[in-house]
Each structure stands twice: as structure tokens, then as C-alpha cells.
C-alpha angles and dihedrals in degrees: 000000000000122000083242095061098047108123109248137172128224121235083256088059098249121140115252145145134218086255088057097046101038105025105190096338130122111251138211104201112197132180104223140196133187099213102045130113086239095052091104084074086083090078094059090045089057091048089052092049091051097045101041102025093091091054095058106281138120135179115221118197124206113195111218129183096192099103113073091317093284096151101050101146134104121257090262091050092049092049093046091048092050099046097041100038101037105010090240109194100167124094122278126201129212118284107277144178113248098184137037136023094327096045110147113253089243090062093041085064098037096052089065086070114098125224126231089285093053097256122139129175139076123016109259101211143319118319098034105156134213122193115211126193122226091273092056095255116145102237102166140018125203123191120233100266093055105100119233088241096047111133093245089057094047092047092050091046095048089054089061099049 
């Protein structure tokens, strides 16, 4: 099964897939949290969405509460925080586990992708990023402290557009 076909649910609890959400766009998929020291990365994610969206790109956020309980809110609270604090206008999926026995099937596949140092495996923290090409293939992985507007991310993204 392709990453594009894995069953997902939106933050509003509607069934979807990456194919439905992104069509033939390149995607930056990010596990997000509202109460993390890296939460300000939302601002750069919104900027990426606005700058590159018209060229066939979308950010997709996946709230996750596995890292020190930094995403404790309900779906409604998460949506309100993201919209009012950062103006998030990209799709958000349901809160999901990205590691462990209850890891979402999407992340079971994504964690096979190696980062620039050649390391695959578990998600390290909130705001780990996966860049997917227009066919839904994971082509790059960026660890949490790599900002969304880091030159490495922008260069990889530009190659897909």
C-alpha cells in the first residue's frame, strides 16, 4: 500500500487519505504539538504553505501527545490554538501516536525513511518532518530541530516543484 492510500482521519474526525488531502502535491508531513519549545515552528510552516502552496505543495500536521504530554488538548482545542495563534491554514490530522505499539500505520511506514545521516527509526520529538514527492514517496527526513525554512528543507522542496 502506498503512503497516499493509508486510511487517515482529519482533526475534525472525517475519513481521508494523503491522496485526498494533497492530490498530486508535494507534502511536508510534520508531527506537531501546541506546548513544545519547538511550537513556534508553526509560523514557518504557515509561511511555507503560503509561499509554496500555489506551486503544488502542502504542509500536513499530525498532532501527537507522546512527547512529555505536549499536545494534551482536544481536537477542538488544537484547531483553535493553531488557527488563532499561528493562522494555520494547512490540513491537520487526528492526534496520533508516532512511536510504540500504537504507532499509526502512516508512521510505521515513514519511520523507515532515513535522515541525512542515514538514520531511520523512531521519531525523536515533536516537529520531525518528512518530505513526500507528488507520488507520495518519502524523499527526505528532517529532525525536529531543523527549522521548516532551513536551507536543506527549502532545497529539497524546490527540487520537487
